[in-house]
C-alpha positions in Angstrom: -3.0 -31.5 -2.0 0.8 -32.3 -1.4 2.8 -34.3 -3.9 5.5 -35.7 -2.5 8.2 -36.7 -5.6 11.2 -39.3 -4.6 14.9 -37.8 -3.7 17.5 -39.0 -5.0 21.2 -38.9 -4.4 23.8 -38.6 -7.5 27.6 -38.1 -8.4 28.0 -36.0 -11.2 30.8 -34.6 -13.5 31.2 -30.6 -14.9 32.3 -29.5 -18.2 35.7 -29.9 -16.5 35.4 -33.0 -15.4 35.2 -32.0 -11.6 33.2 -34.8 -9.5 29.9 -33.4 -7.3 27.4 -34.8 -5.2 24.2 -33.8 -4.1 20.4 -34.5 -3.4 17.5 -33.5 -5.4 13.9 -34.3 -6.2 12.4 -35.6 -9.0 9.4 -37.6 -10.7 11.8 -40.5 -12.0 15.6 -40.8 -12.5 15.2 -39.8 -15.9 14.0 -36.3 -15.1 16.3 -35.6 -12.7 19.1 -37.1 -15.2 18.2 -34.7 -17.6 17.9 -31.7 -15.8 21.2 -32.2 -14.4 22.4 -32.5 -18.4 20.8 -29.0 -18.9 22.8 -28.2 -15.6 25.9 -29.1 -17.3 26.3 -32.2 -15.8 27.4 -35.5 -16.8 25.1 -38.1 -13.9 27.6 -41.0 -13.3 25.6 -42.4 -10.3 22.1 -42.2 -9.6 20.0 -43.9 -6.3 17.0 -43.0 -4.6 17.3 -42.7 -0.9 13.7 -40.5 0.4 14.1 -41.2 4.0 17.5 -39.9 4.4 17.0 -37.2 2.1 14.1 -36.1 3.5 15.8 -35.4 7.0 18.5 -33.8 5.3 15.9 -31.4 3.6 14.2 -30.3 6.0 17.2 -29.8 8.3 18.3 -27.4 5.9 15.0 -26.0 5.4 14.9 -25.1 9.2 18.6 -23.6 9.1 17.8 -21.4 6.2 15.3 -19.6 8.0 18.0 -18.5 10.7 20.7 -17.5 7.7 21.2 -14.4 6.3 24.2 -11.9 5.0 25.9 -9.1 5.5 25.6 -6.0 2.9 29.3 -6.7 2.4 28.9 -10.5 2.2 25.5 -9.6 -0.2 28.1 -7.9 -2.5 30.8 -10.6 -2.5 28.1 -12.7 -3.4 26.9 -11.2 -6.3 30.8 -10.1 -7.8 30.9 -14.0 -7.5 27.8 -14.6 -9.9 28.9 -12.4 -12.5 32.2 -13.9 -12.2 30.7 -17.4 -12.4 28.1 -16.3 -15.8 30.6 -14.8 -17.6 33.4 -17.8 -17.0 30.8 -20.5 -18.1 30.9 -22.1 -15.4 27.9 -24.1 -14.5 25.7 -22.3 -11.7 25.3 -25.2 -9.5 29.0 -26.5 -9.7 29.7 -22.5 -8.9 27.5 -21.7 -6.2 29.0 -24.9 -4.3 32.1 -24.3 -4.0 31.5 -20.8 -3.3 29.5 -23.1 -0.3 32.2 -24.8 0.3 34.8 -22.0 0.7 32.5 -19.2 2.6 33.6 -18.7 6.3 30.5 -18.0 7.4 28.1 -20.2 8.5 24.9 -17.8 7.9 25.9 -17.6 4.5 26.6 -20.8 3.7 23.2 -21.7 4.8 21.9 -19.4 2.3 23.9 -20.6 -0.3 23.6 -24.2 0.1 19.7 -24.0 0.6 20.2 -21.9 -3.0 21.6 -24.9 -4.5 18.8 -27.2 -3.0 16.1 -25.7 -4.6 17.8 -25.0 -7.9 18.5 -28.7 -7.9 15.1 -29.6 -7.5 14.3 -27.2 -10.6 13.6 -23.5 -9.2 14.7 -21.0 -11.6 17.7 -18.4 -9.3 14.9 -15.9 -8.6 12.2 -18.4 -6.9 15.3 -20.0 -4.6 16.4 -16.4 -3.8 12.9 -15.1 -2.9 13.2 -17.9 0.2 15.3 -15.9 2.0 13.7 -12.2 2.0 16.0 -11.7 4.8 19.2 -11.6 2.7 17.3 -10.4 -0.6 15.2 -7.2 -1.1 12.7 -7.7 -3.6 14.7 -5.4 -5.6 17.3 -7.8 -6.1 14.5 -10.4 -6.9 13.1 -8.9 -9.1 16.4 -7.7 -11.0 17.6 -10.9 -11.6 13.8 -12.6 -12.6 14.4 -9.6 -15.0 17.5 -10.5 -16.6 17.0 -14.3 -16.6 13.8 -13.9 -18.6 15.9 -11.6 -20.7 18.8 -13.6 -20.9 20.4 -10.4 -19.9 21.4 -11.6 -15.8 25.4 -11.0 -16.5 24.2 -7.1 -17.1 21.5 -7.2 -14.4 24.1 -8.5 -12.0 26.6 -6.2 -12.7 24.0 -3.2 -12.3 23.2 -4.6 -9.1 26.9 -4.9 -7.9 27.1 -0.9 -8.4 23.8 -0.4 -6.5 25.4 -2.5 -3.7 28.6 -0.6 -3.6 27.1 2.7 -4.1 24.7 2.1 -1.0 27.6 0.2 1.2 29.9 3.9 0.5 26.9 6.1 1.1 26.6 3.8 4.8 30.3 4.7 5.4 30.0 7.9 4.4 27.4 8.8 7.0 29.4 6.9 9.6 32.5 8.3 9.2 31.0 11.5 8.8 28.8 11.1 12.3 32.1 9.4 14.2 33.3 12.5 15.5 30.1 14.4 16.8 29.0 11.2 18.4 32.5 11.5 20.0 32.2 14.9 21.1 28.2 14.4 22.5 29.3 11.7 24.2 32.5 13.2 25.5 30.1 16.3 26.8 27.4 14.2 28.7 30.2 12.0 30.2 32.3 15.6 31.4 28.5 17.1 33.2 27.0 13.9 34.5 30.9 13.6 36.4 30.8 17.5 37.3 27.3 17.2 38.5 27.6 13.8 40.8 31.2 13.8 41.5 32.9 17.5 41.9 29.8 19.9 42.7 28.5 17.8 45.9 31.9 18.3 47.1 31.3 22.4 46.9 27.9 21.4 48.9 29.4 21.3 52.4 31.6 24.0 52.2 28.6 26.3 50.7 27.0 25.6 53.9 30.0 26.4 56.5 30.8 29.8 54.4 27.2 31.0 55.0 27.2 32.7 51.7 24.0 33.3 50.2 24.1 31.3 47.0 23.2 33.5 43.7 20.9 31.9 41.6 22.8 30.0 39.2 24.7 28.2 41.9 21.1 27.2 43.6 20.0 26.1 40.2 23.0 23.9 39.5 22.9 22.2 43.2 19.6 21.3 42.6 20.1 19.6 39.4 23.0 17.8 41.2 20.8 16.8 43.9 18.2 15.9 41.9 20.1 13.8 39.7 22.0 12.0 42.5 18.7 11.0 44.3 16.9 9.8 40.7 19.6 8.9 38.6 17.9 5.5 38.4 15.1 7.0 37.4 16.5 9.5 34.7 18.3 6.1 33.3 15.0 4.6 33.3 13.1 7.4 31.6 15.8 7.1 28.8 15.6 3.7 28.5 12.2 3.7 28.2 12.2 6.8 25.9 14.4 4.7 23.5 11.7 1.9 23.3 8.5 3.9 23.3 10.2 5.8 20.0 10.7 2.1 18.2 7.8 1.2 19.8 5.7 4.3 18.3 7.9 4.0 15.2 6.6 0.2 14.3 2.9 1.4 13.4 2.4 3.0 10.6 1.0 6.3 11.5 3.9 6.8 14.2 6.5 6.2 11.6 4.7 8.7 9.0 4.7 11.2 11.5 8.0 10.8 12.9 9.4 10.5 9.7 7.1 13.6 8.3 8.9 15.5 11.2 12.5 14.3 10.5 12.4 16.3 7.0 11.0 19.5 9.3 14.8 19.3 11.0 16.6 22.6 10.2 19.9 21.3 8.2 19.3 17.5 9.1 16.0 17.4 7.3 17.6 18.3 3.6 20.0 15.9 4.4 17.3 12.9 4.8 15.4 13.7 2.0 18.2 14.1 -0.3 18.9 10.4 0.5 15.6 8.9 0.3 15.5 10.9 -3.1 18.6 9.4 -4.4 18.0 5.9 -2.8 14.4 6.5 -5.0 16.4 7.7 -8.0 18.7 4.8 -8.3 16.3 1.9 -7.5 14.3 3.3 -9.8 16.6 3.6 -12.6 18.0 -0.1 -12.1 14.6 -1.9 -12.2 13.9 0.4 -15.2 16.9 -0.8 -16.9 16.5 -4.3 -16.3 13.4 -4.5 -17.9 11.0 -4.3 -14.4 7.4 -2.5 -15.8 7.3 1.0 -14.4 4.4 0.1 -11.7 6.3 -2.6 -10.5 9.5 -0.6 -10.2 7.6 2.2 -8.5 6.6 -0.3 -5.8 9.8 -1.5 -5.2 11.3 2.0 -5.2 8.9 3.4 -2.7 10.0 0.7 -0.2 13.4 1.4 -0.5 13.2 5.5 0.1 13.8 5.1 3.8 11.0 7.9 4.9 7.4 6.8 5.2 6.5 10.4 4.1 8.3 10.2 0.6 7.3 6.2 0.2 3.7 7.6 0.2 4.4 10.3 -2.4 5.8 7.3 -4.4 3.4 5.0 -4.1 0.1 8.0 -5.0 2.8 8.9 -7.5 1.8 4.8 -8.6 -1.5 4.9 -8.2 -1.8 7.8 -10.4 0.6 6.2 -13.5 -2.0 3.1 -12.9 -5.1 5.0 -13.7 -3.0 6.5 -17.1 -1.7 9.6 -15.9 2.1 11.1 -16.6 5.0 10.1 -13.3 6.3 13.5 -13.1 3.0 15.5 -12.2 2.0 13.1 -9.7 4.9 13.4 -7.8 5.2 17.2 -8.2 1.9 17.3 -6.3 3.5 15.4 -3.1 5.8 18.6 -3.0 8.2 16.1 -1.7 10.5 16.2 -4.8 12.8 19.1 -5.6 11.9 20.7 -9.3 15.0 19.5 -10.8 13.9 16.1 -10.1 10.6 16.5 -11.4 11.7 18.0 -14.5 14.3 15.5 -15.5 11.7 12.7 -15.2 9.3 14.7 -17.2 11.7 14.6 -19.8 12.4 10.9 -19.5 9.0 10.3 -20.5 8.6 12.4 -23.3 11.4 10.7 -24.9 10.9 7.4 -23.6 14.3 7.8 -21.9 13.5 7.5 -18.5 15.9 5.4 -17.4 18.7 7.5 -18.7 17.3 10.6 -17.5 17.0 9.0 -14.2 21.1 8.4 -14.2 21.5 11.8 -14.6 19.9 12.9 -11.1 21.7 10.0 -10.0 24.9 11.6 -11.1 23.4 14.8 -9.1 22.9 13.5 -6.0 25.8 11.0 -6.2 27.8 14.1 -6.2 25.3 16.5 -3.8 24.6 13.7 -0.8 28.4 13.5 0.1 28.4 16.9 0.0 25.6 17.4 2.3 26.9 14.8 4.5 30.1 16.8 5.2 28.6 20.2 5.2 25.9 19.0 8.0 28.3 17.2 10.5 30.8 20.1 9.8 27.7 22.0 11.1 27.4 20.4 14.3 31.1 19.8 15.0 31.4 23.5 16.4 28.0 23.7 17.5 28.6 20.8 19.7 32.2 22.3 20.6 30.1 25.6 21.7 27.2 23.4 23.8 30.1 21.6 25.8 32.0 25.0 26.6 28.9 27.0 27.8 27.5 23.8 29.4 30.8 22.9 31.3 31.7 27.0 31.8 28.4 27.9 33.2 28.3 25.3 36.0 32.4 26.3 36.7 31.1 29.6 37.0 28.0 28.7 39.0 30.8 27.0 41.3 32.7 30.3 41.8 30.4 32.8 42.2 30.1 32.3 45.6 33.6 32.2 46.1 33.5 35.8 44.5 30.9 37.0 47.0 33.1 35.6 50.0 36.0 37.6 48.8 34.2 40.8 48.5 33.1 40.8 51.7 36.3 39.4 52.9 38.0 42.6 51.3 35.4 44.8 52.4 
């Protein structure tokens, strides 16, 4: 049975004398006044406005489902929370100021909904849980652990470090992959121009010369004719392949097979594995340091690794730990983790300082991952240049071969 409590509009002043207004549900006026007092406010006006408040709450709730924050906005929000708590400013007052100053409508909807739920008596953890598209399970669990242990500021600082690391990692991948992507795009554009526009110009010329065409020339002309006549089919197949990949990847078994294949790709597979293990290590270490229990920490870490094969290995290790086994040998049996990580985890379990030893793993991968990113994409750059040179040069040679044959006949 759902109990509908009265809704009140109120005016209050914070510790600095600044007036704030709001709407909140409560069993009675006394309960709401006491709740606001505990939040650092002195109530100056309190009035029941059930009908209007209900409409506003419903509108806010519906809008919040479409709300969200980008990674950068989430980082700024977390930094603001740390500053808020360290400065001793009441949480509600600070969040309202942040909402008023937010330039992004979607972020403002999220923050306003957090304010509304906290005013109704929810903890910060509970309020965050209503926005899973913005706040991950790790984020919510860390905040909850910080609230329960009284170390919310410290937990949020750790989250700031993690979010900064995630943003920096994405930036490094984007930066390193930009040039190879541009090269690949240019190669496709040049080859398409040659096949669709340039080669057809020579075809009637070859027919008039009545020269026996070499095999490379016949192949290039055949490809050109096929592309020109079936260009829409080729584009359709390319689009269908992308959608087919996404559709297959949406199924657990399909994602598992695709991710397993990715780990086997030469050079690139090594980078994918290192990034996944780095994500696992950072997440697991942060969760443990914030007071989250081992099983929950492993469960969260398994969901952020980014590769289904490694996520499965972590999930199986969690099940083994749940029945009393050690984590290190459980992860080792999967064959997905390098010996260094397994040894460090084993040392951490033996010494009771697992979070600290994982930090050492983090330090190693914080250097190793950027280095591998640079190595991988540095490797692809000359490969793309060579491929483009061979393809364009091959097409050009196939065009000139009949002309060389004609010149020899005339000279002979």
